[in-house]
MIKOL-335202 format. One record per residue: residue number from 1; residue in one letter; chain; x, y, z of N, C-alpha, C, O in turn. Coordinates in steps of 0.001 Angstrom, whole numbers, plus 500000, padded with zeros to 6 digits. Layout:
<recs>
   n res chain n.east n.north   n.up ca.east ca.north  ca.up c.east c.north   c.up o.east o.north   o.up
 NUM   A     A      X       Y      Z       X        Y      Z      X       Y      Z      X       Y      Z
...
</recs>
This chain:
<recs>
   n res chain n.east n.north   n.up ca.east ca.north  ca.up c.east c.north   c.up o.east o.north   o.up
   1   M     A 479680  506544 555553  479487   507540 554525 480547  507413 553433 480253  507678 552268
   2   G     A 481761  507020 553776  482847   506886 552818 482594  505776 551829 482943  505894 550654
   3   Q     A 481985  504686 552296  481689   503579 551397 480618  503959 550385 480666  503528 549234
   4   K     A 479647  504771 550817  478580   505201 549913 479157  506081 548806 478791  505930 547641
   5   N     A 480062  507004 549165  480683   507876 548159 481539  507062 547198 481548  507323 545995
   6   G     A 482255  506083 547723  483084   505228 546868 482243  504405 545910 482606  504227 544748
   7   L     A 481119  503904 546403  480214   503123 545566 479580  504005 544493 479457  503604 543336
   8   K     A 479176  505221 544896  478591   506154 543931 479613  506518 542850 479273  506604 541670
   9   T     A 480849  506726 543255  481910   507057 542305 482146  505888 541352 482293  506087 540146
  10   A     A 482183  504680 541889  482401   503502 541054 481262  503326 540060 481502  503000 538898
  11   I     A 480037  503533 540496  478881   503418 539611 478939  504501 538530 478662  504239 537360
  12   F     A 479298  505707 538933  479410   506816 537991 480472  506518 536928 480252  506746 535739
  13   V     A 481612  506011 537365  482699   505673 536424 482244  504553 535489 482520  504599 534290
  14   A     A 481555  503555 536021  481074   502442 535196 480090  502943 534135 480137  502507 532985
  15   I     A 479202  503858 534527  478237   504425 533578 478972  505217 532492 478639  505116 531311
  16   L     A 479972  506004 532898  480754   506767 531916 481463  505833 530935 481450  506062 529726
  17   L     A 482080  504781 531468  482763   503825 530596 481788  503150 529644 482074  503000 528457
  18   A     A 480646  502748 530163  479647   502086 529327 479141  503022 528228 478817  502579 527126
  19   A     A 479076  504310 528537  478554   505274 527569 479593  505683 526533 479252  505869 525365
  20   F     A 480855  505827 526936  481855   506405 526046 482860  505412 525463 483497  505722 524457
  21   L     A 483020  504253 526050  484018   503312 525552 483647  502732 524185 484503  502730 523301
  22   P     A 482428  502242 523957  482118   501702 522617 482293  502718 521478 482876  502367 520452
  23   P     A 481814  503959 521618  482069   504923 520534 483560  505203 520331 484008  505401 519201
  24   F     A 484325  505220 521423  485760   505466 521303 486433  504320 520566 487299  504553 519722
  25   I     A 486053  503094 520870  486620   501933 520181 486269  501989 518697 487116  501730 517842
  26   K     A 485033  502322 518403  484595   502448 517004 485400  503532 516285 485797  503356 515133
  27   Y     A 485637  504649 516967  486446   505733 516403 487855  505238 516087 488395  505549 515026
  28   Q     A 488452  504471 516995  489802   503946 516785 489827  503010 515575 490762  503053 514774
  29   Q     A 488804  502168 515443  488739   501245 514309 488620  502010 512991 489292  501685 512012
  30   I     A 487774  503011 512976  487588   503816 511769 488880  504560 511433 489259  504653 510265
  31   N     A 489542  505078 512435  490793   505801 512222 491865  504868 511655 492628  505270 510776
  32   Y     A 491932  503633 512146  492895   502658 511642 492599  502344 510180 493511  502310 509354
  33   K     A 491312  502110 509853  490932   501823 508474 491253  503004 507570 491679  502821 506430
  34   R     A 491050  504208 508075  491351   505403 507281 492833  505459 506945 493211  505779 505818
  35   G     A 493671  505145 507931  495107   505136 507681 495481  504128 506613 496300  504414 505740
  36   A     A 494877  502938 506680  495155   501910 505672 494695  502373 504292 495392  502168 503298
  37   L     A 493525  502996 504235  493020   503495 502955 493870  504637 502417 494077  504738 501208
  38   D     A 494366  505501 503304  495251   506591 502879 496530  506027 502257 496998  506521 501231
  39   R     A 497092  504987 502886  498310   504367 502344 498020  503717 500989 498829  503805 500066
  40   Q     A 496871  503070 500879  496490   502434 499624 496293  503491 498534 496720  503302 497395
  41   L     A 495651  504589 498885  495433   505676 497931 496763  506246 497447 496934  506502 496255
  42   K     A 497685  506442 498350  499008   506967 497981 499698  506012 497016 500285  506447 496025
  43   S     A 499632  504738 497294  500241   503733 496429 499601  503746 495039 500299  503666 494028
  44   I     A 498292  503846 494996  497588   503867 493712 497936  505129 492930 498113  505074 491713
  45   K     A 498036  506265 493618  498411   507511 492932 499815  507403 492336 500060  507886 491231
  46   E     A 500735  506770 493066  502091   506582 492550 502068  505667 491325 502776  505913 490349
  47   E     A 501262  504624 491380  501147   503711 490243 500555  504435 489034 500981  504203 487903
  48   I     A 499581  505305 489269  498983   506086 488173 500037  506962 487512 500077  507072 486287
  49   K     A 500898  507593 488328  501963   508434 487761 502885  507615 486861 503243  508047 485766
  50   V     A 503262  506430 487334  504142   505561 486546 503455  505168 485240 504071  505214 484176
  51   L     A 502185  504783 485318  501458   504368 484122 501241  505534 483157 501293  505348 481941
  52   E     A 500997  506737 483691  500835   507905 482818 502134  508212 482091 502119  508574 480914
  53   E     A 503258  508069 482785  504558   508290 482146 504799  507226 481072 505284  507536 479984
  54   E     A 504462  505985 481381  504590   504904 480394 503722  505201 479168 504172  505036 478034
  55   K     A 502503  505631 479391  501591   505972 478289 502157  507104 477447 502135  507051 476218
  56   R     A 502666  508130 478126  503242   509275 477407 504401  508814 476520 504501  509213 475360
  57   R     A 505270  507975 477077  506420   507498 476298 505975  506633 475119 506533  506724 474026
  58   L     A 504971  505799 475351  504483   504950 474260 503835  505771 473154 503850  505364 471992
  59   E     A 503270  506916 473499  502616   507773 472509 503591  508694 471784 503309  509130 470668
  60   T     A 504733  508996 472400  505606   510028 471827 507019  509570 471493 507692  510229 470700
  61   D     A 507490  508480 472059  508897   508088 471911 508998  506794 471105 508872  505699 471652
  62   I     A 509226  506934 469802  509259   505771 468915 510419  504834 469254 510299  503619 469092
  63   I     A 511515  505376 469711  512667   504542 470085 512306  503673 471285 512662  502496 471336
  64   Y     A 511605  504253 472239  511156   503491 473414 510191  502390 473000 510280  501267 473497
  65   V     A 509264  502704 472089  508291   501719 471617 509024  500561 470942 508718  499393 471184
  66   E     A 509977  500894 470109  510749   499859 469415 511494  498972 470409 511483  497747 470289
  67   K     A 512136  499595 471381  512891   498835 472386 511966  497907 473161 512289  496738 473371
  68   R     A 510810  498426 473590  509847   497597 474336 509376  496424 473494 509287  495295 473978
  69   A     A 509076  496698 472232  508590   495635 471351 509665  494575 471143 509375  493379 471185
  70   R     A 510901  495007 470921  511983   494042 470715 512281  493260 471981 512570  492065 471917
  71   D     A 512216  493922 473138  512440   493221 474408 511380  492145 474639 511690  491038 475078
  72   R     A 510150  492478 474343  509045   491530 474586 509036  490372 473598 508684  489248 473957
  73   T     A 509415  490637 472378  509357   489579 471364 510676  488842 471213 510720  487758 470631
  74   G     A 511755  489423 471736  513065   488785 471623 513697  488959 470254 514610  488216 469894
  75   V     A 513230  489918 469497  513752   490177 468160 514942  491130 468274 514912  492101 469029
  76   A     A 515977  490831 467511  517171   491678 467532 517351  492340 466179 516904  491825 465154
  77   K     A 518008  493482 466190  518394   494121 464941 519563  493332 464364 520216  492567 465073
  78   K     A 519816  493520 463096  520922   492837 462446 522231  493224 463144 522543  494406 463286
  79   G     A 522975  492231 463567  524257   492474 464218 524166  492565 465738 525193  492574 466416
  80   E     A 522952  492632 466283  522790   492691 467732 522850  491288 468327 522471  490305 467690
  81   I     A 523327  491223 469539  523328   489969 470277 522451  490182 471506 522629  491145 472251
  82   I     A 521514  489280 471705  520601   489403 472850 521189  488641 474023 521491  487452 473919
  83   L     A 521345  489325 475120  521821   488707 476352 520686  488707 477352 520096  489748 477641
  84   K     A 520388  487541 477873  519344   487448 478890 519992  486985 480174 520823  486077 480177
  85   S     A 519606  487613 481253  520145   487203 482549 519023  486622 483384 517851  486958 483215
  86   S     A 519410  485756 484276  518435   485195 485203 518860  485579 486603 520034  485872 486830
  87   P     A 517932  485584 487551  518294   485967 488918 519356  485029 489481 519372  483834 489189
  88   A     A 520224  485588 490279  521274   484789 490906 520659  483762 491839 519693  484044 492548
  89   R     A 521223  482587 491828  520726   481538 492719 521396  481675 494077 522582  481990 494169
  90   T     A 520647  481444 495096  521218   481440 496436 521388  479991 496864 520533  479151 496583
  91   P     A 522483  479700 497538  522696   478311 497967 521633  477910 498987 521178  478740 499775
  92   P     A 521236  476622 498970  520224   476179 499930 520731  476300 501358 521914  476116 501646
  93   R     A 519806  476611 502225  520169   476733 503648 520267  475353 504268 519520  474436 503927
  94   K     A 521192  475238 505171  521378   473936 505852 520804  473992 507234 520859  473004 507966
</recs>
């Protein structure tokens, strides 16, 4: 009688696993994707804030516009000296 109960229990557990494991795995996959999308959304919202601030400055701050234009074109005002820096070099690894 003990073997029959053990077999019935094993069959019952197998049926439960077969019924509930695939939906649970699918739920986990969807939850993981949601987390990735939430992080991506947060990053995009932060980028939008930066771009909106840049737009606001370009529309309202003439000094900022002038500086950006001179930086991009390399044009200096009379008497200004343009200094350009390059990233520091790291010695090659041995």
